[in-house]
TIKEBA-403993 format. One record per residue: residue number from 1; residue in one letter; x, y, z of N, C-alpha, C in turn. Coordinates in steps of 0.001 Angstrom, whole numbers, plus 500000, padded with zeros to 6 digits. Last residue first. Layout:
<pts>
    n  res     n.X     n.Y     n.Z    ca.X    ca.Y    ca.Z     c.X     c.Y     c.Z
  NUM    a       X       Y       Z       X       Y       Z       X       Y       Z
...
</pts>
This chain:
<pts>
    n  res     n.X     n.Y     n.Z    ca.X    ca.Y    ca.Z     c.X     c.Y     c.Z
  128    v  747030  887611  863780  748262  886767  863766  748008  885347  863896
  127    e  745177  889852  861879  745195  888846  862898  746484  888023  862630
  126    k  745944  893345  861364  745853  891921  860847  746059  890893  861980
  125    p  743747  895905  862494  745034  895198  862572  744907  893749  862008
  124    p  741682  897572  859989  741854  896831  861245  743212  896146  861272
  123    r  741702  900631  858658  742260  899365  858370  742531  898578  859672
  122    h  739036  902690  857822  739803  902170  858913  740360  900801  858512
  121    m  738080  905573  855968  738496  904185  855957  739446  903852  857239
  120    a  735768  907594  854368  736547  907384  855596  736818  905948  855706
  119    c  735601  909350  851191  735377  908216  852147  736186  908363  853411
  118    i  733917  911186  848635  734926  911116  849679  734613  909830  850524
  117    k  733079  912853  845752  732998  911517  846430  734224  911437  847375
  116    n  731318  915937  845431  732627  915203  845415  732494  913920  846260
  115    g  729055  917404  845598  728911  916198  844802  730347  915472  844766
  114    a  728927  919450  847350  729228  919802  845947  729269  918593  845021
  113    p  728521  918300  849813  727436  919111  849301  727671  919567  847797
  112    d  729897  914924  849136  729893  916203  849900  728782  917083  849238
  111    r  728987  911656  849367  729089  912774  848388  729011  913998  849327
  110    l  730714  908980  850995  729738  910083  850923  730013  910962  849775
  109    w  731482  905644  852091  731615  906670  851079  730402  907683  851225
  108    v  733339  903745  854455  732051  904287  853938  732367  905426  853053
  107    i  734957  900811  855816  734949  901947  854929  733464  902477  854712
  106    y  737425  898732  856787  736176  899226  857204  736009  900542  856643
  105    i  739228  896090  855046  739069  897438  855471  737712  897674  855918
  104    t  741448  893443  854386  740094  893836  854934  740242  895256  855388
  103    g  743591  893625  851510  743064  893014  852758  741719  893575  853145
  102    a  744204  894689  849049  745026  895152  850216  744545  894593  851573
  101    v  742272  893635  847415  743636  893161  847257  744553  893609  848470
  100    g  739523  893300  849704  740214  893726  848510  741581  893228  848370
   99    e  736447  893613  851383  737673  892822  851132  738254  893282  849750
   98    r  734946  895646  853827  735182  895344  852349  736440  894573  852222
   97    y  732623  896365  856320  733828  895730  855920  733790  895463  854415
   96    g  730854  899507  856484  731082  898175  856687  732400  897619  856213
   95    p  728258  901915  856044  729652  901616  856583  729733  900122  856783
   94    d  726147  901297  853178  726393  901588  854527  727846  901357  854968
   93    g  726692  902268  849633  726252  901456  850808  726578  901977  852136
   92    e  727404  904179  847782  728151  902965  847857  727829  902106  849052
   91    c  726574  907188  849729  726711  906481  848475  727540  905217  848685
   90    s  724889  909802  851416  725505  908433  851474  725472  907860  850049
   89    t  725593  913111  851244  724697  912084  850784  725416  910768  850825
   88    g  725730  915914  853535  726289  914928  852690  725286  913875  852218
   87    g  724540  917694  855386  724372  917970  853964  725023  916981  853001
   86    h  724976  916817  857946  725516  918144  857594  725518  918305  856091
   85    a  724183  914234  858260  723490  915237  859048  723856  916652  858646
   84    v  726248  912992  856806  724854  912992  856247  723972  914067  856951
   83    g  728402  913434  858648  728431  913910  857222  726996  914027  856631
   82    i  727534  911967  860882  727652  913402  860955  727719  914003  859527
   81    a  727549  909349  859779  726360  909920  860346  726409  911377  860459
   80    h  730296  909095  858800  729095  908881  857984  727850  909552  858513
   79    f  731762  909593  861093  732005  910395  859901  730818  910278  858911
   78    a  730894  907479  862708  730536  908877  863093  730745  909833  861876
   77    d  731952  905216  861328  730474  905312  861534  730110  906815  861882
   76    v  734651  905851  861629  734037  905736  860317  732557  905943  860367
   75    d  734918  905735  864353  735134  907006  863702  734537  907036  862273
   74    a  734371  903015  864816  733480  904033  865373  733661  905415  864716
   73    m  736630  901877  863710  735371  901710  863003  734308  902736  863530
   72    s  739348  904230  863900  738576  903181  864353  737269  903034  863527
   71    k  740741  906314  862710  741441  905537  863746  740730  904319  864169
   70    a  740750  906848  859216  740027  906847  860491  740773  905892  861443
   69    a  741790  908902  856495  742078  907810  857384  741282  908031  858731
   68    f  739903  909634  853619  740345  910095  854857  740596  908908  855858
   67    g  740082  909684  850044  739965  908920  851317  740600  909542  852452
   66    i  738454  910762  847317  739475  911171  848275  739129  910432  849581
   65    t  737813  909549  844048  737535  909527  845436  738676  909931  846266
   64    g  736642  909598  840708  737575  910037  841659  736969  909907  843101
   63    g  734633  909100  838834  735600  908041  839169  736599  908418  840187
   62    n  734491  912310  837954  733825  911052  837633  734874  909901  837922
   61    a  734862  914874  840183  735489  913990  839237  734732  912766  839150
   60    h  732418  917666  840218  733213  916527  840885  733797  915612  839798
   59    t  732701  921256  839974  732126  919927  839514  733045  918849  840173
   58    a  731707  924608  840512  732556  923466  840908  731935  922136  840477
   57    e  731207  926921  837885  730686  926079  838849  731664  924969  839192
   56    k  733726  929574  837480  732698  928615  837003  732271  927730  838080
   55    g  735807  931166  838425  734447  931693  838482  733376  930697  838064
   54    d  738334  930182  838520  737912  930694  837286  736430  931220  837222
   53    i  738572  929239  841069  739097  930537  840802  738776  931066  839448
   52    p  735906  927753  842787  736777  927711  841657  737295  929071  841292
   51    k  736074  928029  846275  735281  928291  845153  736250  928271  843969
   50    t  737639  925347  848184  737630  926645  847635  736549  926814  846517
   49    i  739215  923399  850671  737969  923621  849861  738064  925138  849394
   48    a  741841  921048  851533  741334  922458  851395  740067  922501  850531
   47    f  744154  919376  853508  742968  919271  852684  742338  920696  852704
   46    v  747469  918349  854012  746567  919444  854109  745346  919130  853069
   45    g  748931  915654  856035  748931  916630  854905  747825  917645  855105
   44    g  749044  914067  858273  749232  913391  856900  749169  914408  855799
   43    p  748526  915618  860435  749810  915097  860359  750129  914413  859031
   42    g  746502  918323  859030  746757  917179  859839  748091  916635  859728
   41    r  744297  921019  858414  745665  920473  858511  745706  919337  859392
   40    y  742268  922460  856135  742250  921442  857199  743589  920824  857247
   39    f  741226  925625  855045  742281  924635  855144  742122  923773  856337
   38    y  739175  927330  852719  739286  926804  854127  740322  925666  854048
   37    k  739680  930401  850942  739695  928972  851075  739650  928581  852520
   36    n  740214  933154  850697  738916  932617  850129  738946  931089  850099
   35    h  742622  933403  852236  742589  933670  850742  741416  933005  850075
   34    s  741626  931297  854786  742681  932233  854280  742531  932236  852819
   33    f  740307  929826  857641  740010  930539  856458  741190  931401  856065
   32    s  740602  926423  858767  740889  927834  859011  740791  928592  857615
   31    g  738246  923937  859813  739035  924612  858772  739339  926057  859156
   30    p  738490  922189  862934  737701  922965  861994  738734  923695  861015
   29    k  740680  919240  863330  740190  920587  863741  739435  921300  862655
   28    v  739899  915932  863164  740489  917064  862496  739892  918266  863005
   27    g  738700  913568  864149  739749  914194  864935  740401  915394  864366
   26    l  736722  912622  862656  738033  911859  862475  739072  912578  863326
   25    a  734782  914377  863128  734476  913018  863630  735759  912206  863490
   24    g  735723  916508  861614  735806  916596  863139  735573  915239  863743
   23    l  734935  915840  859153  736367  915613  859441  736550  915723  861034
   22    a  732164  916555  859516  732626  915133  859040  734093  914917  859443
   21    a  732306  919336  860434  731541  918166  861086  732123  916871  860790
   20    d  733824  920622  858468  734101  920835  859910  733512  919655  860675
   19    y  732517  919808  856083  733787  919281  856346  734215  919542  857848
   18    f  729930  921186  856428  729995  919761  856205  731375  919181  856561
   17    d  730772  923823  856704  729964  923219  857756  730071  921685  857609
   16    r  732010  924134  854151  732823  924311  855430  732117  923634  856562
   15    s  729842  923906  852507  730862  922885  852437  731677  922917  853685
   14    v  728481  926240  853214  727819  924989  853288  728842  923837  853353
   13    e  730456  928089  852472  730080  928007  853857  729330  926717  854154
   12    l  730792  927841  849666  731849  927571  850541  731435  927379  851993
   11    d  729070  926430  847316  728706  927218  848478  729808  926914  849479
   10    n  730711  924970  845543  729816  926040  845008  729391  927001  846110
    9    a  734022  924027  845695  732781  924068  846388  732004  925253  845806
    8    g  736777  921857  844834  736009  923036  844598  734637  922868  845320
    7    l  739459  920648  846830  738208  920493  846121  737456  921822  845977
    6    m  742872  919759  847210  741855  920817  847252  740652  920460  846274
    5    i  745471  918420  849049  744379  918121  848081  743322  919232  848305
    4    h  749057  918799  849182  747707  919091  849603  746678  918529  848570
    3    s  751367  917426  848547  751460  918563  849435  750104  918911  849986
    2    f  752178  913960  848278  751143  915112  848076  751504  916234  849056
    1    m  754219  912265  849118  753897  912392  847701  753071  913624  847429
</pts>
């Protein structure tokens, strides 16, 4: 459904450091630089960060969240700890289980250095 997701960053290098570290905890290679953007490629698609091309300040979406898939609860915990250590801000509570219409998930949310809300989520196997 998606070709890519791109977020604005006011300080591209600060955001690159954050995403290299936080996404690295999920097994994603550091971003590659091209055309004033950093690209993170994975089997599920492409994520990118850029300074806004209109020259204005980057802003975050109110109510928007971008979720990254994690292979384990440990990866979710590492994403949170490493993200906070690299300029992210914890939001919506500590990593943990949440129940919803889609079942049980293990999830955590962060604000990146530009204020964008992101999360890492692991869906544990269903018990038989």
